[in-house]
Structure formats: C-alpha cells, structure tokens
All heavy atoms as an XYZ file, in Angstrom:
751
protein
N       0.842     -1.177      0.000
C       0.000      0.000      0.000
C       0.887      1.240      0.000
O       1.863      1.302      0.724
C      -0.861     -0.010      1.259
C      -2.291      0.181      1.015
S      -3.150      0.183      2.611
C      -4.620     -0.547      2.042
N       0.515      2.225     -0.783
C       1.273      3.470     -0.874
C       0.461      4.599     -0.240
O      -0.744      4.717     -0.476
C       1.569      3.834     -2.351
C       2.301      2.698     -3.065
C       2.350      5.132     -2.442
C       3.700      2.451     -2.598
N       1.120      5.425      0.578
C       0.517      6.614      1.181
C       1.411      7.806      0.886
O       2.607      7.647      0.627
C       0.377      6.448      2.700
C      -0.572      5.367      3.099
C      -0.107      4.123      3.495
C      -1.942      5.584      3.076
C      -0.974      3.114      3.865
C      -2.828      4.581      3.453
C      -2.340      3.349      3.841
N       0.823      9.005      0.961
C       1.561     10.229      0.664
C       1.377     11.253      1.778
O       0.337     11.307      2.412
C       1.043     10.853     -0.643
C       1.075      9.903     -1.804
C      -0.024      9.094     -2.095
C       2.196      9.800     -2.605
C       0.002      8.214     -3.164
C       2.231      8.926     -3.675
C       1.127      8.133     -3.947
O       1.159      7.253     -4.998
N       2.414     12.083      1.978
C       2.347     13.225      2.890
C       3.095     14.379      2.244
O       3.989     14.169      1.424
C       2.993     12.906      4.240
C       2.170     11.978      5.113
C       2.780     11.889      6.496
C       1.893     11.060      7.402
N       2.220     11.263      8.799
N       2.753     15.584      2.661
C       3.450     16.775      2.187
C       4.311     17.283      3.341
O       3.812     17.478      4.450
C       2.457     17.870      1.761
C       1.583     17.351      0.625
C       3.206     19.141      1.354
C       0.428     18.274      0.271
N       5.600     17.489      3.059
C       6.522     17.953      4.089
C       7.163     19.269      3.662
O       7.468     19.478      2.491
C       7.605     16.910      4.320
C       8.574     17.272      5.425
C       9.496     16.135      5.785
N      10.312     15.745      4.649
C      11.039     14.626      4.612
N      11.033     13.788      5.620
N      11.758     14.344      3.550
N       7.353     20.142      4.635
C       8.051     21.406      4.408
C       9.553     21.127      4.421
O      10.073     20.561      5.374
C       7.692     22.407      5.506
O       8.576     23.498      5.480
N      10.249     21.535      3.358
C      11.698     21.333      3.302
C      12.409     22.129      4.388
O      13.388     21.673      4.957
C      12.239     21.776      1.939
C      11.772     20.948      0.779
C      12.313     21.548     -0.509
C      11.648     20.967     -1.726
N      12.098     21.645     -2.960
N      11.895     23.310      4.696
C      12.586     24.196      5.638
C      12.361     23.828      7.102
O      13.255     23.985      7.924
C      12.166     25.648      5.407
O      10.775     25.798      5.600
N      11.174     23.319      7.443
C      10.883     23.025      8.850
C      10.839     21.531      9.165
O      10.937     21.141     10.328
C       9.522     23.626      9.277
O       8.480     22.959      8.554
C       9.482     25.120      9.041
N      10.617     20.685      8.150
C      10.484     19.247      8.375
C       9.112     18.845      8.884
O       8.858     17.682      9.145
N       8.204     19.825      9.020
C       6.849     19.516      9.487
C       5.970     19.090      8.308
O       6.278     19.362      7.159
C       6.242     20.727     10.182
C       6.914     21.029     11.507
C       6.206     22.136     12.230
C       6.845     22.361     13.595
N       6.153     23.394     14.349
N       4.857     18.425      8.660
C       3.953     17.893      7.655
C       2.684     18.726      7.553
O       2.173     19.240      8.555
C       3.589     16.439      7.986
C       4.761     15.511      7.855
C       5.561     15.221      8.943
C       5.071     14.942      6.636
C       6.645     14.370      8.834
C       6.152     14.089      6.506
C       6.947     13.805      7.605
N       2.142     18.795      6.354
C       0.944     19.564      6.053
C      -0.284     18.896      6.654
O      -0.462     17.684      6.559
C       0.791     19.659      4.530
C      -0.381     20.418      4.038
C      -0.212     21.867      4.329
N      -1.450     22.542      4.023
C      -1.506     23.748      3.534
N      -0.426     24.421      3.290
N      -2.658     24.299      3.291
N      -1.169     19.710      7.280
C      -2.375     19.185      7.919
C      -3.586     19.133      6.993
O      -4.241     18.130      6.873
C      -2.740     20.025      9.141
C      -1.889     19.740     10.348
S      -2.098     18.080     10.918
C      -3.797     18.093     11.400
N      -3.916     20.246      6.352
C      -5.137     20.289      5.544
C      -5.021     21.377      4.490
O      -4.059     22.136      4.480
C      -6.363     20.516      6.421
C      -6.301     21.783      7.251
C      -7.523     21.901      8.142
C      -7.435     23.177      8.974
N      -8.616     23.368      9.788
N      -6.019     21.465      3.628
C      -6.003     22.454      2.555
C      -6.308     23.860      3.031
O      -6.588     24.094      4.206
N      -6.242     24.806      2.100
C      -6.534     26.201      2.426
C      -5.401     26.851      3.177
O      -4.259     26.801      2.763
N      -5.723     27.434      4.316
C      -4.711     28.121      5.123
C      -3.652     27.132      5.601
O      -3.976     26.036      6.039
C      -5.384     28.782      6.324
C      -4.460     29.660      7.122
C      -5.169     30.373      8.253
O      -6.356     30.703      8.101
O      -4.523     30.590      9.298
N      -2.376     27.514      5.518
C      -1.300     26.586      5.904
C      -1.327     26.184      7.380
O      -1.331     27.038      8.249
C      -0.027     27.384      5.607
C      -0.440     28.455      4.665
C      -1.872     28.761      4.980
N      -1.391     24.887      7.627
C      -1.307     24.311      8.973
C      -0.299     23.168      8.903
O      -0.429     22.286      8.052
C      -2.655     23.758      9.439
C      -3.696     24.800      9.648
N      -3.705     25.646     10.737
C      -4.764     25.137      8.911
C      -4.736     26.457     10.657
N      -5.395     26.173      9.556
N       0.682     23.169      9.792
C       1.739     22.164      9.787
C       1.925     21.596     11.195
O       1.754     22.303     12.171
C       3.061     22.786      9.332
C       2.975     23.403      7.981
C       2.538     24.667      7.683
C       3.307     22.803      6.739
N       2.591     24.876      6.332
C       3.066     23.751      5.718
C       3.796     21.551      6.376
C       3.296     23.480      4.379
C       4.025     21.285      5.035
C       3.775     22.239      4.053
N       2.276     20.305     11.292
C       2.632     19.726     12.587
C       3.563     18.535     12.391
O       4.031     18.287     11.281
C       1.387     19.366     13.406
C       0.623     18.189     12.865
O       1.085     17.445     12.009
N      -0.582     17.996     13.356
N       3.820     17.780     13.449
C       4.779     16.674     13.383
C       4.264     15.456     12.624
O       5.049     14.652     12.148
C       5.186     16.243     14.793
C       5.988     17.277     15.529
C       6.324     16.781     16.925
C       7.061     17.847     17.714
N       7.378     17.394     19.071
N       2.937     15.289     12.547
C       2.389     14.085     11.908
C       1.716     14.363     10.571
O       1.851     13.588      9.641
C       1.379     13.385     12.835
O       0.367     14.317     13.194
C       2.058     12.850     14.071
N       0.958     15.439     10.470
C       0.323     15.814      9.216
C      -0.784     14.886      8.770
O      -1.161     13.937      9.450
N      -1.294     15.175      7.589
C      -2.375     14.395      6.989
C      -1.782     13.337      6.068
O      -0.832     13.599      5.343
C      -3.291     15.317      6.191
C      -4.440     14.593      5.507
C      -5.418     15.586      4.925
C      -6.532     14.926      4.160
N      -7.288     13.960      4.881
N      -2.343     12.147      6.107
C      -1.936     11.065      5.219
C      -2.950     10.954      4.093
O      -4.147     10.889      4.339
C      -1.866      9.731      5.995
O      -0.951      9.881      7.079
C      -1.426      8.587      5.110
N      -2.460     10.934      2.871
C      -3.323     10.808      1.696
C      -3.225      9.384      1.180
O      -2.127      8.883      0.917
C      -2.906     11.802      0.612
C      -3.016     13.230      1.060
C      -1.941     13.865      1.651
C      -4.206     13.925      0.910
C      -2.041     15.178      2.087
C      -4.308     15.241      1.346
C      -3.224     15.860      1.933
N      -4.379      8.735      1.029
C      -4.404      7.327      0.620
C      -4.255      7.150     -0.883
O      -3.908      6.067     -1.337
C      -5.686      6.672      1.106
C      -5.767      6.625      2.621
C      -7.066      6.035      3.123
O      -7.894      5.584      2.304
O      -7.257      6.033      4.341
N      -4.542      8.209     -1.653
C      -4.416      8.118     -3.101
C      -3.740      9.373     -3.635
O      -3.781     10.441     -3.019
C      -5.782      7.978     -3.794
O      -6.526      9.190     -3.598
C      -6.576      6.795     -3.268
N      -3.144      9.228     -4.798
C      -2.522     10.366     -5.463
C      -3.585     11.392     -5.845
O      -3.346     12.595     -5.800
C      -1.769      9.867     -6.693
C      -0.672     10.727     -7.258
C       0.302     11.196     -6.194
C       0.062      9.996     -8.366
N      -4.783     10.923     -6.175
C      -5.889     11.815     -6.527
C      -6.279     12.742     -5.384
O      -6.516     13.932     -5.586
N      -6.347     12.199     -4.183
C      -6.694     13.037     -3.008
C      -5.590     14.043     -2.706
O      -5.858     15.159     -2.297
C      -6.980     12.158     -1.811
C      -8.245     11.357     -2.021
C      -8.774     10.819     -0.738
N      -9.929     10.006     -1.069
C     -11.089     10.113     -0.470
N     -11.246     10.990      0.485
N     -12.088      9.348     -0.815
N      -4.353     13.628     -2.900
C      -3.226     14.543     -2.712
C      -3.317     15.690     -3.721
O      -3.194     16.860     -3.362
C      -1.910     13.794     -2.876
C      -0.643     14.639     -2.894
C      -0.422     15.319     -1.553
C       0.558     13.784     -3.264
N      -3.560     15.355     -4.988
C      -3.702     16.381     -6.036
C      -4.856     17.328     -5.727
O      -4.754     18.534     -5.945
C      -3.932     15.722     -7.387
C      -2.720     15.043     -7.944
C      -3.031     14.455     -9.307
N      -1.868     13.771     -9.830
C      -1.907     12.573    -10.375
N      -3.048     11.918    -10.480
N      -0.815     12.020    -10.835
N      -5.962     16.788     -5.233
C      -7.126     17.604     -4.901
C      -6.782     18.616     -3.809
O      -7.151     19.782     -3.897
C      -8.275     16.702     -4.452
C      -9.544     17.445     -4.134
C     -10.648     16.501     -3.687
O     -10.390     15.380     -3.249
N     -11.883     16.945     -3.798
N      -6.044     18.185     -2.779
C      -5.666     19.093     -1.709
C      -4.731     20.182     -2.225
O      -4.879     21.350     -1.900
C      -4.997     18.321     -0.567
C      -4.991     19.060      0.759
S      -3.799     20.382      0.935
C      -2.296     19.482      0.987
N      -3.776     19.809     -3.082
C      -2.864     20.802     -3.653
C      -3.647     21.799     -4.498
O      -3.411     23.009     -4.430
C      -1.745     20.119     -4.460
C      -0.838     19.331     -3.510
C      -0.946     21.145     -5.257
C       0.175     18.436     -4.198
N      -4.603     21.314     -5.262
C      -5.456     22.189     -6.077
C      -6.244     23.156     -5.199
O      -6.357     24.351     -5.504
C      -6.410     21.336     -6.914
O      -7.272     22.148     -7.661
N      -6.771     22.663     -4.072
C      -7.498     23.523     -3.135
C      -6.586     24.608     -2.573
O      -6.999     25.750     -2.393
C      -8.088     22.708     -1.985
C      -9.242     21.842     -2.417
O      -9.825     22.047     -3.477
N      -9.560     20.839     -1.623
N      -5.334     24.256     -2.306
C      -4.373     25.243     -1.794
C      -4.066     26.302     -2.850
O      -3.885     27.475     -2.525
C      -3.089     24.548     -1.351
S      -3.306     23.557      0.134
N      -4.010     25.889     -4.109
C      -3.761     26.846     -5.195
C      -4.930     27.813     -5.322
O      -4.739     29.011     -5.514
C      -3.528     26.115     -6.511
C      -2.235     25.374     -6.562
S      -2.124     24.440     -8.095
C      -0.362     24.216     -8.194
N      -6.151     27.291     -5.181
C      -7.352     28.133     -5.232
C      -7.335     29.112     -4.079
O      -7.619     30.292     -4.252
C      -8.621     27.265     -5.169
O      -8.605     26.352     -6.263
C      -9.868     28.105     -5.231
N      -6.967     28.636     -2.903
C      -6.877     29.488     -1.712
C      -5.894     30.632     -1.973
O      -6.163     31.783     -1.661
C      -6.429     28.657     -0.510
C      -6.270     29.451      0.762
C      -7.352     29.664      1.594
C      -5.045     29.983      1.130
C      -7.235     30.380      2.769
C      -4.910     30.704      2.301
C      -6.007     30.900      3.110
O      -5.875     31.618      4.260
N      -4.739     30.307     -2.583
C      -3.738     31.333     -2.881
C      -4.280     32.378     -3.857
O      -3.942     33.551     -3.760
C      -2.477     30.713     -3.471
C      -1.490     30.293     -2.417
O      -1.790     30.296     -1.230
N      -0.306     29.905     -2.832
N      -5.112     31.954     -4.800
C      -5.612     32.891     -5.811
C      -6.532     33.948     -5.200
O      -6.702     35.021     -5.755
C      -6.329     32.146     -6.932
O      -7.536     31.573     -6.461
N      -7.123     33.657     -4.032
C      -7.961     34.644     -3.355
C      -7.126     35.655     -2.576
O      -7.627     36.674     -2.128
C      -8.951     33.965     -2.396
C     -10.023     33.187     -3.103
C     -10.172     31.830     -2.866
C     -10.894     33.804     -3.989
C     -11.164     31.103     -3.508
C     -11.882     33.087     -4.637
C     -12.006     31.735     -4.394
O     -12.982     31.025     -5.025
N      -5.827     35.339     -2.369
C      -4.880     36.231     -1.676
C      -5.394     36.713     -0.325
O      -5.388     37.886     -0.021
C      -4.504     37.412     -2.559
C      -3.799     37.003     -3.826
C      -3.283     38.210     -4.557
C      -2.738     37.951     -5.900
N      -1.950     36.932     -6.246
N      -5.886     35.802      0.473
C      -6.320     36.159      1.826
C      -5.514     35.326      2.815
O      -5.202     34.180      2.559
C      -7.815     35.902      1.998
C      -8.181     34.451      1.801
C      -9.651     34.205      2.093
N      -9.867     32.795      2.136
C     -10.683     32.129      1.344
N     -11.393     32.776      0.447
N     -10.814     30.834      1.449
N      -5.158     35.911      3.906
C      -4.425     35.173      4.936
C      -3.052     34.715      4.478
O      -2.548     35.150      3.453
N      -2.436     33.808      5.242
C      -1.103     33.305      4.896
C      -1.126     32.567      3.558
O      -2.088     31.878      3.245
C      -0.773     32.347      6.034
C      -1.772     32.592      7.093
C      -2.961     33.241      6.463
N      -0.086     32.726      2.800
C       0.001     32.076      1.495
C       0.731     30.742      1.593
O       1.540     30.525      2.501
C       0.731     32.990      0.508
C       0.003     34.290      0.241
C      -1.325     34.085     -0.465
O      -1.372     33.603     -1.582
N      -2.411     34.417      0.201
N       0.444     29.861      0.651
C       1.124     28.576      0.560
C       2.368     28.739     -0.302
O       2.279     29.222     -1.424
C       0.201     27.536     -0.075
C      -0.984     27.219      0.799
O      -0.821     26.596      1.840
N      -2.167     27.636      0.415
N       3.529     28.346      0.216
C       4.777     28.422     -0.532
C       5.090     27.039     -1.098
O       5.720     26.211     -0.443
C       5.905     28.911      0.384
C       7.239     28.986     -0.335
O       7.269     28.881     -1.580
O       8.254     29.153      0.360
N       4.620     26.782     -2.315
C       4.761     25.455     -2.917
C       6.214     25.082     -3.198
O       6.542     23.903     -3.289
C       3.934     25.357     -4.198
C       2.467     25.578     -3.967
C       1.858     26.753     -4.372
C       1.696     24.626     -3.324
C       0.504     26.966     -4.151
C       0.348     24.829     -3.099
C      -0.246     25.997     -3.509
N       7.089     26.063     -3.320
C       8.501     25.754     -3.583
C       9.165     25.098     -2.369
O      10.217     24.476     -2.503
C       9.259     27.026     -3.968
O       9.305     27.921     -2.881
N       8.551     25.230     -1.198
C       9.088     24.644      0.032
C       8.502     23.252      0.300
O       8.862     22.600      1.260
C       8.795     25.581      1.221
C       9.439     25.109      2.505
O      10.631     24.753      2.482
O       8.742     25.084      3.536
N       7.601     22.797     -0.544
C       6.927     21.515     -0.328
C       7.676     20.380     -0.997
O       8.247     20.528     -2.072
C       5.524     21.546     -0.917
C       4.550     22.421     -0.215
C       4.826     23.439      0.654
C       3.145     22.397     -0.362
N       3.659     24.036      1.063
C       2.614     23.419      0.446
C       2.273     21.627     -1.098
C       1.248     23.673      0.545
C       0.920     21.880     -1.014
C       0.416     22.895     -0.190
N       7.641     19.219     -0.357
C       8.093     17.990     -0.989
C       7.085     16.898     -0.650
O       6.491     16.907      0.420
C       9.501     17.605     -0.557
C       9.706     17.423      0.924
C      11.162     17.215      1.293
O      12.028     17.216      0.410
O      11.423     17.054      2.497
N       6.870     15.998     -1.594
C       5.906     14.910     -1.404
C       6.668     13.674     -0.944
O       7.604     13.234     -1.597
C       5.139     14.604     -2.713
C       4.527     15.875     -3.298
C       4.100     13.515     -2.478
C       3.592     16.629     -2.400
N       6.251     13.134      0.190
C       6.857     11.916      0.732
C       5.929     10.755      0.394
O       4.728     10.813      0.646
C       7.030     12.002      2.265
C       7.747     13.296      2.668
C       7.747     10.771      2.791
C       9.123     13.457      2.133
N       6.499      9.714     -0.184
C       5.730      8.522     -0.535
C       6.141      7.401      0.415
O       7.326      7.102      0.551
C       6.035      8.133     -1.982
C       5.250      6.947     -2.484
C       5.564      6.650     -3.943
O       5.016      7.348     -4.819
O       6.377      5.747     -4.183
N       5.154      6.819      1.088
C       5.401      5.729      2.026
C       4.837      4.436      1.458
O       3.711      4.414      0.970
C       4.693      5.982      3.366
C       5.204      7.183      4.119
C       4.610      8.431      3.963
C       6.270      7.066      4.996
C       5.072      9.532      4.660
C       6.736      8.160      5.698
C       6.131      9.390      5.526
O       6.584     10.478      6.214
N       5.611      3.377      1.563
C       5.096      2.061      1.204
C       4.896      1.293      2.496
O       5.843      1.083      3.265
C       6.059      1.314      0.290
C       5.511     -0.031     -0.136
C       6.403     -0.742     -1.130
O       7.523     -0.292     -1.368
O       5.950     -1.764     -1.660
N       3.674      0.873      2.748
C       3.347      0.146      3.973
C       3.192     -1.330      3.613
O       2.415     -1.688      2.736
C       2.044      0.691      4.607
C       1.683     -0.098      5.849
C       2.197      2.162      4.918
N       3.956     -2.144      4.302
C       3.925     -3.583      4.043
C       3.388     -4.285      5.287
O       3.840     -4.026      6.405
C       5.345     -4.097      3.724
C       5.872     -3.385      2.476
C       5.356     -5.606      3.536
C       7.338     -3.589      2.224
N       2.426     -5.172      5.091
C       1.885     -5.943      6.212
C       2.954     -6.913      6.680
O       3.414     -7.764      5.937
C       0.641     -6.708      5.761
C      -0.067     -7.410      6.872
C      -1.341     -8.077      6.404
O      -2.222     -7.378      5.887
O      -1.428     -9.304      6.546
N       3.351     -6.740      7.927
C       4.445     -7.535      8.465
C       3.958     -8.758      9.229
O       4.487     -9.847      9.086
C       5.300     -6.661      9.379
C       6.498     -7.342      9.944
C       7.304     -6.398     10.797
C       8.422     -7.144     11.479
N       9.175     -6.303     12.381
N       2.928     -8.560     10.051
C       2.467     -9.636     10.910
C       1.005     -9.378     11.263
O       0.544     -8.242     11.222
C       3.318     -9.682     12.179
C       3.153    -10.961     12.969
O       2.558    -11.922     12.442
O       3.618    -11.001     14.118
N       0.301    -10.419     11.590
C      -1.087    -10.295     12.018
C      -1.186    -10.879     13.422
O      -0.688    -11.987     13.674
C      -2.042    -11.057     11.067
C      -3.464    -10.970     11.558
C      -1.924    -10.515      9.655
N      -1.807    -10.131     14.332
C      -1.946    -10.585     15.718
C      -3.400    -10.463     16.144
O      -4.114     -9.584     15.675
C      -1.075     -9.741     16.651
C       0.391     -9.863     16.362
C       1.218     -9.057     17.310
C       2.652     -9.192     16.874
N       3.626     -9.046     17.854
N      -3.786    -11.311     17.054
C      -5.106    -11.216     17.647
C      -5.128    -10.138     18.719
O      -4.096     -9.793     19.289
N      -6.314     -9.617     18.996
C      -6.447     -8.578     20.012
C      -5.925     -9.075     21.349
O      -5.257     -8.346     22.081
C      -7.920     -8.117     20.135
C      -8.093     -7.132     21.268
C      -8.392     -7.520     18.826
N      -6.187    -10.348     21.652
C      -5.750    -10.904     22.937
C      -4.227    -10.923     23.089
O      -3.708    -11.009     24.185
C      -6.319    -12.314     23.119
C      -5.762    -13.304     22.153
N      -6.198    -13.375     20.841
C      -4.784    -14.225     22.287
C      -5.517    -14.323     20.209
N      -4.660    -14.861     21.072
N      -3.503    -10.819     21.962
C      -2.041    -10.797     22.020
C      -1.489     -9.393     22.288
O      -0.325     -9.247     22.625
C      -1.453    -11.301     20.703
C      -1.792    -12.743     20.400
C      -1.309    -13.144     19.030
O      -2.032    -12.907     18.039
O      -0.183    -13.689     18.966
N      -2.329     -8.405     22.155
C      -1.893     -7.014     22.276
C      -2.229     -6.422     23.646
O      -1.424     -5.707     24.227
C      -2.544     -6.144     21.168
C      -2.188     -6.687     19.787
C      -2.141     -4.692     21.309
C      -0.709     -6.695     19.470
N      -3.425     -6.729     24.155
C      -3.815     -6.134     25.436
C      -3.501     -7.096     26.585
O      -3.342     -8.294     26.381
C      -5.296     -5.703     25.452
C      -6.227     -6.896     25.233
C      -5.561     -4.650     24.396
C      -7.683     -6.542     25.356
N      -3.430     -6.564     27.772
C      -3.098     -7.361     28.957
C      -4.193     -8.397     29.224
O      -5.380     -8.106     29.073
C      -2.954     -6.450     30.170
C      -1.795     -5.495     30.066
C      -1.735     -4.598     31.276
C      -0.581     -3.631     31.174
N      -0.522     -2.730     32.317
N      -3.816     -9.600     29.674
C      -4.796    -10.660     29.960
C      -5.856    -10.229     30.982
O      -7.020    -10.603     30.862
C      -3.951    -11.799     30.506
C      -2.584    -11.557     29.996
C      -2.443    -10.070     29.847
N      -5.444     -9.413     31.961
C      -6.402     -8.948     32.971
C      -7.508     -8.115     32.320
O      -8.671     -8.198     32.709
C      -5.708     -8.099     34.044
C      -4.544     -8.748     34.758
C      -3.229     -8.654     33.985
O      -2.901     -7.592     33.439
O      -2.543     -9.679     33.933
N      -7.129     -7.337     31.349
C      -8.104     -6.471     30.658
C      -9.068     -7.333     29.830
O     -10.275     -7.051     29.793
C      -7.365     -5.466     29.759
C      -8.246     -4.418     29.158
C      -8.739     -3.464     30.207
C      -9.495     -2.312     29.571
N     -10.064     -1.418     30.564
N      -8.555     -8.388     29.209
C      -9.418     -9.305     28.446
C     -10.426     -9.937     29.373
O     -11.634     -9.989     29.074
C      -8.585    -10.396     27.743
C      -9.486    -11.442     27.104
C      -7.669     -9.796     26.692
N      -9.995    -10.407     30.541
C     -10.903    -11.040     31.497
C     -11.943    -10.039     31.993
O     -13.111    -10.391     32.132
C     -10.107    -11.616     32.690
C      -9.192    -12.764     32.309
S     -10.030    -14.091     31.424
C     -11.074    -14.736     32.702
N     -11.517     -8.816     32.243
C     -12.438     -7.766     32.700
C     -13.513     -7.512     31.635
O     -14.698     -7.400     31.968
C     -11.638     -6.482     32.962
C     -12.465     -5.336     33.469
C     -11.614     -4.085     33.631
O     -10.475     -4.197     34.123
O     -12.107     -3.000     33.250
N     -13.106     -7.454     30.372
C     -14.067     -7.207     29.298
C     -15.019     -8.388     29.104
O     -16.199     -8.198     28.794
C     -13.324     -6.913     27.984
C     -12.549     -5.601     27.950
C     -11.690     -5.525     26.695
C     -13.494     -4.412     28.008
N     -14.513     -9.614     29.288
C     -15.355    -10.797     29.114
C     -16.400    -10.930     30.216
O     -17.462    -11.515     29.996
C     -14.480    -12.055     29.069
C     -13.629    -12.215     27.815
C     -12.710    -13.405     27.976
C     -14.499    -12.356     26.572
N     -16.138    -10.391     31.400
C     -17.078    -10.455     32.512
C     -18.281     -9.551     32.314
O     -19.309     -9.761     32.939
C     -16.377    -10.107     33.813
C     -15.395    -11.171     34.276
C     -14.694    -10.763     35.553
C     -13.664    -11.780     35.950
N     -12.926    -11.377     37.152
N     -18.149     -8.561     31.478
C     -19.243     -7.590     31.270
C     -20.351     -8.163     30.426
O     -20.286     -9.000     29.652
C     -18.717     -6.322     30.592
C     -17.850     -5.517     31.518
C     -17.436     -4.236     30.849
C     -16.592     -3.411     31.797
N     -16.187     -2.159     31.246
C-alpha cells in the first residue's frame, strides 16, 4: 500500500489540511494520489484569493510511504490478559 504526505523542506513539518497553511509533526496522510492532487489544487485556489497566509509550494516535498503488512496478531495478544478477562465479565 502506498501513502503520501506533504513535508516542508525548511521546517520538516507535515501539512495538515487544505486552504490556510497548517503544519505539525504528523500531518495528513493521503491514501491516493488523486486526493493529494485535490488538496494541492485547493491550496492553489486558496492562494488565488490572496487572503491570509500564502502557501509556498517551492518549500513543499511529497513523501511517498510504502506500507507492508508484516504480521497479524489477535487482540488478545496485544492487550493485557487482565483487561481481556475484565471485558469478558461484562
């Protein structure tokens, strides 16, 4: 599976959403290239209105992540046995 994020070259932070620039440590993950393009297009439209902070596209880079399924575990293998027993009693 491939995922995409937008990262600022200057700060290393990730883009949160379209329109006004919002950045943080985790950012928004785009599941398809189409959704990524749509968000970039929305940012371009936002810039054309020239209101508020502008988007500096020259500072953007697209990060592509490949996620590979490594292992499958049951819920009982992840949570503490006491918690499983507590949930089963309810």
